[in-house]
C-alpha positions in Angstrom: 0.0 0.0 0.0 1.4 3.4 -0.9 1.1 6.4 1.5 0.7 8.7 -1.4 -1.7 8.8 -4.3 -0.9 6.0 -6.7 -1.0 8.2 -9.7 1.5 10.6 -8.2 3.9 7.7 -7.3 3.5 6.3 -10.9 4.2 9.7 -12.4 7.4 10.3 -10.3 8.7 6.8 -11.0 8.2 7.5 -14.7 10.2 10.7 -14.4 13.2 9.2 -12.6 15.8 7.4 -14.6 17.1 4.8 -12.1 20.8 4.1 -12.8 21.8 3.1 -9.2 22.5 -0.5 -8.5 19.6 -1.9 -10.5 20.8 -5.4 -10.0 20.5 -5.1 -6.2 17.1 -3.5 -6.4 15.9 -6.4 -8.6 17.5 -8.9 -6.2 15.6 -7.4 -3.3 12.3 -7.5 -5.2 12.9 -11.1 -6.2 13.9 -12.3 -2.8 11.4 -10.2 -0.7 14.2 -8.1 0.8 13.0 -4.5 1.5 14.7 -1.9 -0.7 14.0 1.8 -0.2 11.3 3.3 -2.5 12.6 4.9 -5.7 11.4 8.3 -4.7 13.0 8.0 -1.3 16.3 7.1 -3.0 16.2 10.1 -5.2 15.5 12.4 -2.3 18.5 10.9 -0.3 20.8 11.4 -3.3 19.9 15.1 -3.3 20.2 15.4 0.5 23.6 13.7 0.5 24.8 15.9 -2.3 23.8 19.1 -0.5 25.0 18.2 3.0 28.3 16.6 1.9 28.8 14.5 5.0 32.3 13.3 5.9 31.2 10.5 8.2 28.0 8.5 7.7 26.4 6.0 10.1 23.7 3.6 8.9 21.7 1.4 11.2 20.3 -1.5 9.2 22.5 -2.6 6.3 20.4 -5.3 4.7 22.0 -6.2 1.4 24.0 -3.0 1.3 21.9 -1.0 -1.2 21.7 2.3 0.7 25.3 2.1 1.9 26.4 1.8 -1.8 24.1 4.7 -2.7 25.7 6.9 0.0 29.2 5.8 -1.2 28.3 6.7 -4.8 27.1 10.2 -4.1 29.5 11.2 -1.4 33.2 11.0 -0.4 32.2 10.0 3.1 33.6 7.3 5.4 30.6 5.0 5.8 29.9 2.7 8.8 26.9 0.4 8.7 25.5 -1.9 11.3 23.6 -5.2 10.5 22.6 -7.8 13.1 22.0 -10.7 10.7 25.2 -12.7 9.9 23.8 -14.1 6.7 22.6 -10.8 5.4 25.9 -9.2 6.4 27.8 -11.6 4.2 25.6 -10.7 1.2 26.2 -7.0 1.9 30.0 -7.6 2.1 29.9 -9.4 -1.2 28.1 -6.5 -2.8 30.5 -4.0 -1.4 33.4 -6.0 -2.9 31.5 -6.4 -6.2 31.2 -2.7 -6.6 34.7 -2.1 -5.2 33.4 0.1 -2.3 35.2 0.4 1.0 32.5 0.4 3.6 32.9 -0.6 7.3 30.2 -3.2 8.1 29.7 -4.1 11.8 27.9 -7.4 12.2 26.4 -6.8 15.7 23.1 -5.9 17.4 22.8 -2.1 17.0 22.1 -1.6 20.6 25.5 -2.9 21.5 27.3 -1.4 18.5 26.1 2.1 19.2 27.8 2.1 22.6 31.2 1.3 21.1 31.7 4.4 18.9 34.3 7.1 19.9 33.6 9.4 16.9 30.9 11.6 15.6 28.8 11.4 12.5 27.5 14.1 10.1 24.7 11.9 8.7 22.8 9.0 10.3 20.4 6.8 8.4 18.1 4.6 10.5 16.3 1.7 8.7 16.2 -1.2 11.1 13.8 -2.6 13.7 11.0 -0.1 13.7 10.0 -0.8 17.3 13.5 0.3 18.3 13.6 3.5 16.4 13.4 5.7 19.5 16.4 4.0 21.1 18.4 4.1 17.9 17.5 7.8 17.5 18.4 8.8 21.0 21.7 7.0 20.9 22.4 8.6 17.5 21.9 12.1 18.9 24.8 11.5 21.2 27.0 10.8 18.1 25.7 13.6 15.9 28.1 16.3 14.9 27.2 19.9 14.7 24.8 20.6 11.8 24.5 16.8 11.4 21.3 15.1 10.1 19.4 12.0 11.2 17.1 10.4 8.6 14.7 7.6 9.5 13.0 5.6 6.8 9.5 3.9 6.8 8.2 6.0 9.6 4.7 6.1 8.2 4.7 2.4 7.6 2.3 1.9 4.7 0.0 4.5 6.2 -0.9 2.2 9.0 0.1 4.7 11.7 -2.5 7.1 10.5 -5.6 5.1 11.4 -6.3 2.1 13.6 -8.6 0.6 11.0 -5.6 0.3 8.7 -3.4 -1.6 11.1 -2.5 -5.2 10.3 -2.9 -7.2 13.6 0.8 -8.4 13.3 1.9 -4.7 13.3 0.0 -3.4 16.3 3.0 -3.1 18.7 5.3 -1.7 16.0 2.7 0.9 14.9 2.2 2.0 18.5 6.0 2.4 18.9 6.3 4.3 15.7 3.5 6.7 16.8 5.3 7.2 20.1 8.6 7.8 18.2 7.1 10.4 15.9 5.6 12.2 18.9 9.0 12.2 20.5 11.1 13.5 17.6 8.6 16.3 16.7 8.6 17.6 20.3 12.3 17.9 21.1 13.3 21.4 22.3 16.7 21.5 20.8 16.0 19.8 17.4 13.7 20.4 14.5 12.1 17.5 12.6 10.2 17.3 9.3 8.1 14.4 8.4 8.2 13.9 4.6 5.4 11.7 3.0 7.4 10.2 0.2 8.2 6.6 -0.3 7.1 4.9 2.9 7.6 8.1 4.9 10.9 9.6 6.1 11.8 11.9 9.0 14.6 14.5 8.8 16.1 15.8 12.1 18.7 18.4 12.8 19.7 20.7 15.7 17.7 23.8 16.1 19.6 27.0 15.2 20.0 29.5 18.0 18.6 32.7 16.5 19.7 35.0 19.3 
């Protein structure tokens, strides 16, 4: 289910000329592995190109599609965290295939986030949706000045908008996502935008002191 009008999504997808790791996108579709929506990918390409991060942290590697995207459109040092051993091996093979040097940490993100001694300019969160608030709060501690945190799938097929739309299997996750959205949109020292493209993304940065 799309969170936007189908005719708008179709129109945008016809405009975009997708030349980014097509083989991986097709592999994800064929093997039921989530790959970010095309319109989300195009937005992130632009965002990365504008912000020019030097250090990127990704929480949730999957098969490495988004890490490769960030590598293609930036000169950043990229660190990505993936809990699954099997999926990590696929991602590592893909990094090698495209000759990209990306640091992959095969560990539960809750443990991995406590081990960093550096800051990041850009954090991309696309992992266990029920843990978004934890990942986000820990990422804030690692965020450099003027850094950005982007979270994907935060509108989750539109299910967060109406109880009648919720799949029973997703009740707990949807409740946690609603709580998360309330949290990040009410932080005193940060400003957050919720952008209804793809499956919904949030964009957070520190609030500028206007005094």
